[in-house]
ZAMARGU-4260 file (C-alpha; in steps of 0.2 Angstrom, whole numbers, plus 5000, padded with zeros to 4 digits):
<rodrens>
0) 5458/5642/5369 | 5475/5640/5376 | 5487/5627/5374 | 5485/5623/5393 | 5466/5621/5390
5) 5469/5610/5375 | 5480/5599/5386 | 5467/5598/5399 | 5454/5592/5386 | 5467/5578/5381
10) 5470/5573/5398 | 5452/5571/5403 | 5449/5559/5388 | 5441/5572/5376 | 5454/5568/5363
15) 5442/5573/5348 | 5438/5590/5356 | 5456/5592/5360 | 5461/5589/5342 | 5447/5601/5336
20) 5452/5615/5348 | 5471/5613/5343 | 5466/5614/5324 | 5457/5630/5327 | 5471/5638/5338
25) 5485/5633/5327 | 5477/5633/5310 | 5484/5617/5305 | 5477/5601/5297 | 5469/5587/5305
30) 5484/5575/5304 | 5495/5588/5312 | 5483/5591/5326 | 5480/5573/5329 | 5499/5570/5329
35) 5502/5584/5342 | 5488/5577/5354 | 5494/5559/5352 | 5512/5565/5356 | 5506/5575/5371
40) 5496/5560/5377 | 5512/5549/5375 | 5523/5561/5386 | 5527/5575/5374 | 5523/5593/5375
45) 5508/5601/5364 | 5519/5610/5352 | 5512/5623/5340 | 5515/5619/5321 | 5528/5629/5313
50) 5520/5643/5304 | 5525/5644/5286 | 5530/5658/5275 | 5516/5665/5264 | 5515/5656/5247
55) 5519/5671/5238 | 5535/5674/5247 | 5541/5656/5248 | 5557/5650/5240 | 5547/5637/5231
60) 5533/5647/5225 | 5540/5646/5207 | 5538/5627/5207 | 5520/5629/5213 | 5517/5643/5201
65) 5523/5632/5186 | 5512/5618/5191 | 5497/5630/5192 | 5501/5638/5175 | 5503/5620/5168
70) 5485/5616/5173 | 5492/5604/5187 | 5482/5610/5201 | 5481/5593/5211 | 5500/5592/5209
75) 5502/5610/5215 | 5491/5607/5230 | 5501/5591/5234 | 5518/5600/5233 | 5511/5614/5244
80) 5505/5602/5257 | 5522/5594/5257 | 5532/5610/5258 | 5521/5619/5271 | 5513/5605/5281
85) 5496/5612/5279 | 5480/5601/5278 | 5471/5598/5262 | 5459/5611/5264 | 5471/5625/5268
90) 5483/5619/5254 | 5468/5619/5241 | 5463/5637/5247 | 5481/5643/5246 | 5484/5636/5228
95) 5467/5642/5222 | 5471/5660/5229 | 5488/5659/5220 | 5480/5654/5204 | 5468/5669/5206
100) 5483/5681/5209 | 5492/5674/5193 | 5476/5678/5183 | 5472/5659/5180 | 5453/5654/5181
105) 5449/5643/5195 | 5437/5630/5189 | 5436/5627/5170 | 5428/5609/5173 | 5429/5595/5162
110) 5416/5601/5150 | 5425/5617/5145 | 5434/5609/5130 | 5419/5600/5123 | 5408/5615/5125
115) 5422/5626/5116 | 5423/5614/5102 | 5404/5613/5101 | 5404/5632/5100 | 5417/5632/5086
120) 5408/5618/5076 | 5391/5628/5077 | 5399/5643/5071 | 5407/5634/5057 | 5391/5626/5052
125) 5382/5643/5053 | 5395/5651/5042 | 5393/5636/5029 | 5375/5637/5030 | 5375/5656/5027
130) 5384/5655/5011 | 5372/5643/5002
</rodrens>
């Protein structure tokens, strides 16, 4: 759908459809699309959001990489959103893809540590019981 068609949707009172179409066309977050359509309805042009550089080539990728390596995925997503202006879903996907590129497991879950400790204790008990 073209920007002109999106503008026509907005003009005809189909604001939600216009926002949805804008998001699909410009691959941006909900807030960015809503702001663009609201701006248009208040007399401004419908502007395409700035396309950001790929995370791997970004000047700030080192900061995001450090957060990912430090296990601070949520902070990495927040920083990515702030720097790139993408929506939550797009930012989460970008950070998860970068974590995979760095060889860092995606979802360890909150049970990873307890299960690991349980395995170590079980092995220890088995070794002790085997020596009796």
